[in-house]
Structures are given as structure tokens and as C-alpha cells.
N, C-alpha and C positions, 0 to 999 in steps of 0.2 A: 917755244915761247915766240909768238907772233910779235907783240907789241908790249913794252914793259909799261906794265900798269901805273905805275909811279913817275915814269920820265918822259913817257909817249915814243921812247925810240925803238925803233924796229929790232925785234931780239932782245937777247940779255947779253950785255956786254961781257959777263961773266963767263958764258957758255958755257955751262954745268954740263957735266956728262952721266947719263942717267946708269944708276947701277941696281938691275932687277932683284938681286939680295940687297936691299936696303930700305928701309921703312921710316918715315918721318911719323913721330908721334904727336899729335894734337891733343893737348889737353889744359884744364887750367892748371896756373902755378901754386894753386891754394895748397895748403897744408891738408886738407880734407881728403884731396884724391893723392896724396904723394903714395900711400900703400898700396892703390889699386895700380901704381907706375911699377912700383919697386920690386914689388911681389905677385902681382898679375901681369902686367905687359911685358918689363924689362926680364924678369926672369923667362919666360917661355921665348921671347927673340933670342936670348942669350943662349937658352939650351939648342934652340933649333939653327943656330951658327947664322943668324940674319945679323947684317950691322941696323945699327937704329941710330936718330937723330931726333933730340927733344930740345927747342930750342934755350931752355936754362941750364943746359950741360954742359955748354961751350960758350964761354964767355968773351967777346970780341969788342972792339970798336966800331963796327960794321953797322951801318943802318940796318935797325931789326927787322925789317920788312924785307930790304933786298938780301939779309942773311935766310929768312924764312923762305923767301920767293925761289931763291937758288938753291936751298935745301930740298922744297918740294919736288923742283924740276929736277933735281939729282936721284931722286928716289924710284923705285919700282911700285910700290906699295904706302898708303896712309892709313894709320888708325886716329881716328877722331874720338876721343871720349867727348861728348857733349853736355857731361852730367853738369847740372847747373846754368847750362844754356850760356854760357861765356862766351861775350861778342868777339872776341879774337880767337877763339875755338871756330866760331861759326865763320869768322874772312877766309881761315885757313882751309877750313873744310869747301867754302865756295872756291878758293885758288884751286885746290887740290881735281875737285870735280873740272871745272875749267879747263884744267891742265890734262886731261885725260886718264887720270891716275885710278888705281884700282883702290878703292877706300872700302874700309871697314869701321863702322859706326858703332860705338860704344856706348851705353848709357846705364846710368844706375837706376834701380825702381824708385827712387824717390823723386827723380825728375821727371815732370810732365811733357809728353811729347807735343811740339807745336805743330800745327797744323799743315805748314811749309815744309816740314820734314815727314807728317805722316804716311807716305807712300814709300819710304824710304825704309829697306829692311835693317835693321839694327841688331845687335847684341846687349840684350838687358841681365843685368847683374844686378844680386843682393850683396854682395860679399865679395872679397878678394879671391877667396877660393873659386867660387863659382868661375868667376872672370877667369882665373888661371885656367880651368878646364876647359872653359867654352873656346878659349884661345887654343888651346894645344890642339884642339881638334881643326885648326884652322890652319897650322905650321907642322 
């Protein structure tokens, strides 16, 4: 990181080390998407032996944006589920692209694609089983 977007200081004081075999999962914390994480994303990552981080899985008293930024910097890939067009997920997606991470974008079939993301390739799914099968082929 060149400059901390929060403090304006040069670099990250936490100096996170990147792990290529780690995935940051950005998605809404809404119960509507819990099954997609638990039975789609998480199962595939665990079966593939991939370490993963989802912000609400580890509670700390750290500033949430610093925690997210540190974890984004320390991962090799990002899975961003933009279903529901959650603003927090969109911010995490932008940070991931800004940090030069490889990003896998997911979207459920009922979420309309917004024009700013129209040219980005994404995995669309109708149900958890379909999401799981499409992710297996990537890992």
C-alpha cells in the first residue's frame, strides 16, 4: 500500500505480509446470503485447502476499515459477492482492485448489473448448488 486511505500516512503501519493461498471474502452480512457463504464459498475454499477471511467471522476491537484493509493486503485473491449491491462490499471491491488483487466477482441472478460494473466478468448463480459448482472449477 502506497498511502493509507484513512490516515494519509505512507504505507500501512501493520505491514501485512501477502499469502498467495489466502482469499478475502467480501459479501453482505445479511442472512439472505449466509447459505451462499456457508454452503457455496466456504465449503469450496476449505476443500481446496485455501485459507480465507470474512470480516464478521473474527471479532476484534480494531477499527473495521483497518481490519478489512489489512486483510485485503494480506490475501492473494478476493471473492466479492455483489448480490444486493451492498455499499460496503462495493468499497471492498474497489479497494481490492486498487491493491491489484485478483478478484472473482459473484452475483445472484436477481441482482441487476449496474453500468459501472457491466464490463467486469462475474459468476452469476441462481442457487447455492450452482454457485458451489462454478467455484469448484476455479479452485
